[in-house]
N, C-alpha and C positions, 0 to 999 in steps of 0.2 A: 504493499499500500503505500502510496505518495504521501510523505509527511509534510504536512502544511506548516509553515513558519508563523508564529506569533509570539509576542511578550505580553499578550493580555490575557489575563485569568479568565475573564468573561468568553474569549474567543476559542481558549482551551476547553472550556466546558462544551461549548457549542460543538467543537471537533470531536470531543467524546462522545456526545449525545448522537450526531451523525452516524459514527461508526458502531456504536452500540445499539442504535435504535431508539424512537422517541418513547416507548414504553418502558425501558430499562431505567433503572434507578441508579444514580451516582452515589455510592456509599462513601462517607468520609468528606461530603462536601454538602454545604448549606448555601443556598442562593435566595436572595430577597432583593425585591425592587421598591423603591420609594422615590419621592421627589424632594428637592431641595432648592428653594428659590426659583420654582418653575423648571429646573433641569432635572431629567430622570437620573436616578443613581442606581447602578446594580452593584449589589454587594455579595461577592463570592468569599465564603469562609471555608479554608481547607482545615480539617478537623483533626485528622489522623493520617497515619501512613498510607492507609487506602487511598484517601484522596489526593496525597503526593504522588504516588505512583499513577494514578489516572490521569492527572493533569500536568504532571511533571514539573511541579512548583511546591516550594516549601510550604509547611503549615503556617497559617497566618490568615489575614484578612485582607482582601483586595476589593478596592471600591473604584468604580469606573463611572465617572460623569460624563454624561451624554451632553456635549455642547453643540450639536448640530444647528440648533435654534440660535445659538450665538452669533451666527454669521447672517442671521436675519436682521440684525441690529434693532431688535424690539426695544420697548422702554425698559431703561435702566439694565441693559444687557450686561454691560461690564460689571457694574456693582453687583448685580445678583450672581454673576459667574464668581466673582472674587468671594462673595460670602458664602457660595456652596463649596468652593475649595477650602476655604477657611474652617467651616464647620467641619468637614471629614477630617481636616489635619488636627483639629483640636481633640476628636476623638481618639486619635491615634499617639498623640504626643503626652509625655509626662507634664504635668501642670506647673513645675517649676523647675528651676535650674538654668544654666546657660546652654544655649543651641548653637551648633556649628551647622552653617549652610554651605552645602558643597555643590558648586556648578560644575558638572561633568560634560566633558565633549569638547569639540573643536570649533572655536567661534569662526574660523575661515572657512568651514564647510557649512553651508547653511542648514541641511537637515539634521546636523549634530550640534546646531548651536543654542538649542533650547536651555540648556544648563547654564553656561556663562551668560546668556541675555538675561535669563529670570533673576540671577544673582545681582544684576545690575539695579533691580527694582527693590532690593531687600535693604531695610533699614540697618544700618550696622551701629550697634551700641555699645560694645565692648569697651572701646577706648574711651568713650564719653562718660560712662558709668566710673571706669577707673579715675579719670581726671575730674570729674565734677559729680560725686556721688549723691549729693543732695538734690542738685537739680535735675538728675535723671534717676532718682530713686523709684519711680513708677514704671520705669521700663525693663522690660526682660533684656539679659544679657545675650547679644547675638553677635557672632563673628561670621565672615564669609571667605570662602576658599574657592578659587577657581583653578582646578587643577591642571589644565591644558591636557595635552594627549602625550603618549610615550614617544611617538616619532618627533615631537618637537621640543620636549623637556629632557627626554632620556630617563624619566622617572614614572613608574607606574603609579596611577592615580591612587591605590590602596596604600603604597609606601607614603606618598605626600600626605594622604590625609592621617595617617598614623603620626606624622610629625606635628600636624596642626592639633591633633587631640591630646598630644603629651603637653602642650603648652595651655591650651584652652580649656581641657578637662570639662567638656560639655556634659550634659545628662542625657542629651540625644543628638543625632545627626540628621538633617533633612538633605538627602541627596537627589539631584534632579537631573534627568538625563532623557535622551531620545530613545524610542522604541520603535519596534516594527510591528504593524498591523497585518492582519490577514485579509481585511476588507478596505477598499479604497475609501468607501463611506466614513470609516472610523480615522481615517488619517487626518490629523489636525481637527478632529471633532470631538476627542475624548481625552480625558486626563484620568490616569490610573493612580491612585495611591495605594500604596500597602505598606505593612509593618515588618517586611521580611528582608528589607535591604535590595540591593540591586548589584548587577554586574555591568560595570562600565563598558561601553561601546556595542551593546548588545543590538541597538537600533540600526546600527549600520554593519553588523556582521564580524565585529571586532571584538570578540569578548576577552575580557582581562580578568584580573584577580577580584573576587567578590568584595563589596563593602557590605558587611552583615554584623549582627550581634556577636557572632562566632570569631569574626577576624578583628573586631574593634572593640569589644567588651561593653557595649552599650548599644541602646535601641537605635536603629537605623531606618528611618522612614523615607521610602521611596516615592517619588513623584516622576511620572514619565508620560511623555506625549508621544503617540506613534506619529512619525513623520515620514516614514518609507512603507512600502509594500515589497515585500520578495517578488521578484518577477515570475519566478517559477510557481510559486503559491498561487499568484493571480492567474497566471496561464491555466493552471490546473483547475481553479475555481471556473473559469468562464468555459474550459472544455466541458466540465460537468454540467453547468448551467444551460449548454446547448444539447445536452443528451449523449455527450460521449465520454463514456466511463471507462473504456477500454483504452487507455494510452500508455505508452512506453515512460512509466515513472523516471527511470534511471537516464533515459535521454533527455527528458524534459528538465532535470535538475542539471545535467552537464551543459546543456547548451544555453542555460540562463544563470550560469555560476557567478557569483559576486555582482549580478545586476539588481539594482534596487529602481523603484518607481516612486516619484514624488510629484506633488502638484506644481503647476508651472508658476503659481504664485506663493509657493512656499516661503520666500523672504518675509512677505507681509503677515502670513498666516503665524509663522514661528514668533515673529516680533509681539504679535498681539497677545498669543497664548503665554509667551515668557512672561509678560507683564502681568496678566490674569494669575500667574503662579506666584510671582514675586510679591503682588499686593495681598494675595491670599495667604501668604507666609505671615506677612505684616499683621493682617487681620487677626490671624490666630494667635500670634504671640504677644503682641502689644495691644494696650487698652485704647485702641484709636480707631476713628471712623475714617472712611475713605478719603473724606475731604482732608482731614488731617494729615493722612499719609501723603496726599498729593502735595500738600504744603511742605513737608518736611523733605520730600524728595526733589521738589522743584529748585 
């Protein structure tokens, strides 16, 4: 069977259901749906080893926010998206202690730039609290790191983060990176949050050492945006939708090796979603309204 590639737990569950049959029950996994600020949210909780083996993802909670309507630019679309992200993040984070924000990825490659661009919109307070503790007593201690990529730094992201951790001593890490989706309709239209950590570079097929509680010794909350679709996965889906189920999976994979598909306006979409994530982090960590965040970042 052709293995379709996705980094989204929601899609991993869909793929399992397609292979097992609609009437089959997926043991070790609980899925729920609700809405927040008008945006649909699907929460997939992997409960035990059975769920891990079925979805090929570690035990934990995965929340996928559907931002399809975000691009319709309805009333308060940006503010509502920020609060939707912030609410989910609050549920996953410890409620006190310093936080390290890690923007993963390559700013020079647009589909992989979501991490560093999101970090640009995060309020950095660690140095302000240290120098003016009375004036910034109401702010949570936040530091930001942009790791770059191994090809330009010579340092693995996990190694770089470990160095920051030894100095900042955070209670939690929020890592932001690009992901890959199975469906074109979910590219730049969903944000996945999870409490299981992240493997840098997964969205562009360049898997590096994992950032998670096992490697770093503290909770790692991952925020990911699918910015690409693996071309072989896309081709397989299109063939199946047209009724062609008997195709050479090995040949399909070989002919599309290392080829990713991304929207033509990826630069604008990544920029907008990076701002939503950065503001969502601020909303979750600081006691500020969006207008106040705007004023502090301007």
